[in-house]
N, C-alpha and C positions, 0 to 999 in steps of 0.2 A: 508648399508648406516647408520652406527652408528654415523657418524659425524653430521647428521642433528639434532639429539636430543639435543646436547649442544647448537647448534645455535638457535634452537627454544626456549630453556630455557633462553638464553641470550636476545632474543627479548622480552620475557615475563618479565624478570627482568628490562630491560631497559624501557619498557613501564610502568611498575609500578613505577619506579623511576621518569619518566617524569610526571606521573600523580600527584605524591606527590610534586616534586620540580619544575616542569615546570611553574606553575603560578607565582612563585617568580622570575624565570630567564627570561622569555619572557612574552609577553602579555598573559593574563589568558586563553582566549579561544584557542589560538594557542598552548600553552603548554599542555592543556588538550586534544586537538584533536590529537596531535602527540602521546602523551602517550597512549590514547585509541586505536589508530590504531596499534601501536607496540604491545600492550598487546593482542589485539584480534588476530593479525597475529601469535604471538607466541603460544597462546592457541590453535588456529586452527591447527597449524603444529604439536603440541604435541598430540592433540586428533586424528588427521589423522594417525599418525605413530603408535599409540596404537591400533586403530581399525583394522588395517590390520593383526596384530599378533593374535588377538582374532578370527577373521574370519577363519584363517588357522587352529587354534586349534579346533574350533567347527566342521569344515569339517572333520578333521581326526578322531575326537571322534565319529562322526556319521557314519563313514565308507564310506564317500563320497570322498575318495581319487581318484584323476584322475591321470592316468599314461600316 
């Protein structure tokens, strides 16, 4: 599922852009809220995809491979 990483990065960048430019384009609170939600969703997705790879590596290094 390598396609998810660029999508989450896009959400993160879009959220950061909305946080910066949102207040000038729409009402201040609405722009900040949308930007914050998109930013948090993107960061959550990125962190979840990186955690799974680390867990598999530590299991293999500890000799806990399940067959």
